[in-house]
N, C-alpha and C positions, 0 to 999 in steps of 0.2 A: 561400833559406836565411837564417835570421836571423843576426845578429851573434853571439849566444851559441852557437848550434849550430855555426857556422863555427869559432869559437874552440875549442869542445870537440873538434870533429873534428880540428883541427890540434894539439891537446895530446894527450899519451899517455893521460891519465886525468883524472877530475874534480878530483882534488886539485891537479894542476898548473894546471888552469883557475882554481881558487879562489885560487891564489897570484898570478895575473895582476892587476895593478892597471891596468886599461885606462881611460884617459880619452881619448876620441876628440876631435880638434880638426879643424875645417874648414880645409883648406889651399887649396882652390879651389872656385869655383862655376861651373857651366856652364848654358847654355840649350839645349844640344844633347846628347842621349844618346850619339851616336856619338863626339863629342870627349871626353866624359867617360870612355867605355870605352877610348879610345886612351891617355889619360893613366893610367888605372887599370892597364892592361896594362903600360905602361912601368914604373910603380912596382912592380908585382908581379914583373916581370923583374929588378928590383934588390933583391928579397927584402924589400920593404916591404909589410906587411899594410895593406890599405886597403879602404874600403867606400864605396858610393854610396848616398846618402840622397835621398829624394823623387823618384827616377827614375820610378817607375811612375805617380805622379799626373801628372807632366808628359807622359808618353807618352799617358795617357788624354785629357788636355785641355791642350794647349800654352799656352792662355791663363792657366792657373794658375801659369805660370812666375814671374811677378812676385809673385804672392800668397805662394808658399812660399819664394821667394828662390832659385830655380834648383835644379839638381841639385848636391848638395854632396858633394865628395870629402873623406872624413875619414880621418885616420891616427892612430895612437897618439901620445900626447904626446912620447914619447922619439924618435920618428921624424920629427918635424916639420921639423927642420933638413935632414936628409938628403933628405926628400921635396921640400922647397923647392928644393934644388940640382938634383935630377933634373928637376923641372918647369921650372926656368929653362933648363936645357940642352935640354930637349924643345922649348920655345918658341923658342929661338934657332936651331934647326935650319932650314936653308934649304929652301924648297919646291922640288920637282923636277918637271920636265915628263915627258912619256912616254918621252923618250930618255935620261932620267937626268941631264940637265943642270940646273943651278940656274935657276929661273924668274926672268926678268928683266922689268922694266917696259919696254914698247915705246917709251915716250916718253923716259925718262931713263937707262935701263939699270941701275937700282938692283935689288939682290936683296932689299931690305928690304920685304917685301910682306905685307899682311893677306890671309888666305885666307878664303873664305866670308863676305865682307863683304856685308851686306844693303843694297842700294841702291834708292832711289826716284827717281833722277835723270832718268829718261825721262818721256815724256808720260803713260804709264799710271800710273806711280808718283805723279806729282803729282796726277793726277785722283783716284787712290785716296786720297791724303792729304786732299784737299779733301772728298771724300765722308765720310771718317772723322771729320773735324772737324765737319762739319755734323750727321752722325747720331750722333756721340759713340760710335763703335765702334772696334775695333782695325783698323788699316789691313790690308787683305787682300792687296794686291799689293806685292811687292818682288821684285827679281831678285838672285840670288847671284852675286857677281863677285869678282875679285881686285882689291885696291886698293894702289897704291904708297904707302908711308909717306913717301916723300920729296916727290913732286910731286902726290899725290892723284889720279892718273889711274886710272880704272877700266877693267878689261879682263877678258876671259874666260880 
């Protein structure tokens, strides 16, 4: 559904739509559609109207991510501050394990962790990086891990 159709659908009539002065601003960019939809759902649960731009082109070809600048989450100009606060709260939420306990670093015990960190630290990753440099292509291999922000330790 286009932005215009979505706004008309949310308004009671076309006159109400014409009175809206919508200037959409990008509040965050993503390289992963799943993360984008999670944040979008959180904003919509807080009654903030938001839209994702360039999502479909990145789904079709993930290598275009750098070209188009990622998936853009846009909100109305009046909602930027409220959306920024909600996104900051969402980012500060602790990661949980399957038992509902905060995820902790096995090395230092910190709960300040990056999730879905793309790592090439093992032998396959280094080999992939060398091949990518020689052939001037995008590195194909990486593994997704959690990484501690305190000590840099990577774990599943």
